[in-house]
N, C-alpha and C positions, 0 to 999 in steps of 0.2 A: 147356881149356874152349873150346867153340865160341862165336864172337861173331856175333851177327846183323848183317846188312847194313843193317837198318832196325829201328826201334821203332814199335809201334803206339800212337797217342795215344788219349785217351779219346773224341775225336770220331770215331774210326774212320780218320782219315787217318794216314799214316806219315811218319816223318822218318828220313833216312839216319843211320847210326851214325857217319859221318864227313863232314866238310864242308871247304870251302876258305875260309880267311880271306883277306880282300882288302885289309887295311890296307897302304897304300903300294905296292900292286902297280901296275905300269905297263907298257903301257897296260891299263887295267882291262877294256876290251872284248875285247882279244886274249887276255889270260890267262884270263878267264872262259870264252870260247869254247873255248879249248884244254883247259881243265879239264873242261868238259862232254864234249868229244870223248874225253878220257882215261877218263871214267867217273864223275866227280864229279856228284852230284845235289843237294847242299846248298851254296849259295853265300851267304856271310855278308858283308854290307855294313853301313854305318852312315852317318848324316848326317855324323858326325865325320870320316869317311874321304874326303869330297868325291868319291865315285866312284859314287854310286847310278845315275846315268844311264849311265855307262860299263859298269857291271856288267849293267844291264838291256839295254843294246844288245848285249852279248856273248851273253846268253841268247837274245834275239830272233834274232840271226844263226844260232845253233845250231838254233833251232826252225824257221826258214825253210829251212834247208839240206835237211832231210828231214822234211817235215810228217807223213809216214806213220809214221815210227819215232821221231822226236824230239818227244815229247809234253809239253805244258805241265804236265800233271798229274803228271809224273814229277820235276819240278824244284821244289825248295823254295828260294825266294828270301827271304832274311832281311835286315832292316835294323833300325836302332835310333834312338831319339829322344835328342837332346842334353839335358843338364840345363836349358839355357836355353829348351828347348821344352816344359818340363813345366808342368802346370796345365791345367785342362779346356779353356778356350777356345784357348789357345796350342797345345795338343796337337792339337786338332781341325784347326786350320789347317795345322799341321806334317805331320800324317798325309796330308792332301790334297796338300801340296807334294811329299812323298816319292812318293806315288802318281803324280803327274803326271810325275815324272822317269822312271818306268818304265812309262809308259802303253802302250808297245809289247808288254808282257807281261801286261797286263790287271789284275793284282791283286798284292798282297803276301802271301806265304804265312805269314810269321812276323815279327811286329813286337815288338821288345823295348824296355823302358825301359833305356837304356844304363847308368845309374848311379843310386843312391839319394841322391845328394848334393844334395838340396833340403830339403823338409820334408814332413810327413805330408799336409797339405792338397794340395800340388802333386803329390806321388806318387799319391795316391788320385784326384785329379781327372784325372790323366793316364790312370790305369787305366780310369776311366769313359769317357774319350774312346776308348780302345782297344776297350773292350767294344762301344761303339756302332759303331765301324768294322767289327767282326765282324758285328754285326747288319745292317749296310748292305751286306755282301758285299765290302767294300774289302780286308779282311784276313781270312785264314783262321784263324790261331792267334796267340796273344799270350803273351809271357813277359817275363822280367826278366834283367838282367845285373848282376853285381857285388853281388848282394844277400846280406847276412848273414842269420843266422837271425832276428834281431830285425826286419829289414825284411820278411822273408817272413811272419812271424807277424802283423805289422801289416796286411798285405794279406789273408792268409787269414782273419783274424778280423773283417775289415771287413764291416759289414752290407750294403754295396752290392755285394758280390762276386757276380758272375753267372758269369764264366768264370775258372777257376783258371789260373795260369801253367803252361804246359807245359814250359818250360825255365828254368833259371837258368844263365847263361853267366858263368863266372869263369876267372881264370887258374888252370891246373891242371898239375901235373907231378909226377914222383916226389919232388921237393923242396918241393912245395907241394900236398899231397894234400887238404887241407881236409876231413878225414874227418868232422868235426862237421857241417859244412854238407851234405856229401854224404849222410850218414845221415839228416839231417832231411828232405832232399829225397826220398830214397828212400821214407821212410815216408809222405810226402805225395803220392807219385806224380808228382814233378817230376823231369824228366831234367836231368842236369848236363852242360852243354856246356863244353869246355875250350879256351880260347884260349892261345896261346904254349905248346903242348904240347912244342915243341922247345926250350924255355927261351930263346928268342931267341938261341940259339947259345952261351949261357954255360956249359952243362954238356956240350957235345959231346966234350970231352976227358976226361970222367970215366973213371977207370980201370975201374970195374965195367961201365959202359956199353960201353966199347970192347971189353972182354973178352966181353961177351954178343954184341956184333955179330960178333965173330970166331967164337964158338961156333955161332951160328945162320946164319952166312954171309949176314948182312944188313948194311945200313948203319945207323949209329947213329940216324938219323931214323926208320927203320922200327921199330927196337926201342922207341923212345919212343912212337911212335904205337900200336904193339901193346900196350904197357903201359897206355896210356889206355883202349884198347878193353877189355882184360881187367879194368880197374878198374870198367868200367860207364859210363865217361864217353863223350861224343861229342866227339872231338878235332876241332879245326878248324885244322889246320896251314896256314901261309901259305908260299908260295914265289913268288918273282919269276921263277924259272927254269922255263920250260916243260918242259924235259927231265926235271925232277924230279916232275912231276905224276903220271905213271904209277907211278913207284916208290913214291910215298907211298900209293898205293892198294893196293900189293901186300903187304898185311899180314894178309890173311884166310886165308892158306894155311899158317900156322905158328902155334905156340903157345909162349909162355914157360912153362917148367916152374915149378911152384910155388916151389921154392927160388930160382930165378933171378928170378922176378917179385918176390918179397919182398926180394931182395938189392939191388934197384935203388932208390936214393934213401933217404929216411928219413921215416917217417910223422910224426915229431915235428919235422921241419925246417919252417921258414917262410921260404923264400927267394923273395921277390917280385922278378920281373924287369920288371914293368910297373907298373901302379898298383894300389891296393888299397882301393876304396870300400867293401868289405864291413865295414870297421871304423868307418865313418862313423856318428856317433850323433845327428845332427841331425833 
């Protein structure tokens, strides 16, 4: 199956089908700059990562290097609000604070609620603040992260909804496929972004994975990224190693055969290597 290099959003804007995760990357400006040089166009940050300014500086450096060819409209810069920043008034202030950190690049392309671990009033108040940020031109698109189906329904059924979430970012891998959430999002036109697609290294010695890497003459990371792409997810692999940036992108010129694709991992497994706010019931 062919995998697109980007997806079209309802607004008409596009989002790349793969991005760079920036949690704990150092220095963030250098890695971001090198990632853009390598070909990445979706850069994922968060208030929690304490690197918004560094990521923004890396984007700005790349833009300034070749203004004719390195265009701001080709880059999707994403960030996320902390749980402690939720609620209408707090979120309004926090959005402006995040925007100030990346003033060199002008606006935020994608702003997510990082987790649903607050309550209905705070979550929906935050969404109202994000919707207003879109109307004010501060933010282009909005979405959620770590939302379970019940959290998504709460938002989609809210009478104040003006802009639907464009993505739901969750931990996703062959051992954490979240097919129930993915199917719900597919029906609702919400793209699934996947963090920790490389399982934070926990599954890199998996026997089937290593066998597929040998069969396709690829490294295990490329097999996992390609699996996510064929699943219809937007993987956001993270690497601190600049030399791996280019290889992580070299996944569009091969395809996992159906039998191999289905042999990797387990659709019934639930192996979480990070956190799992999707199960939060508050």
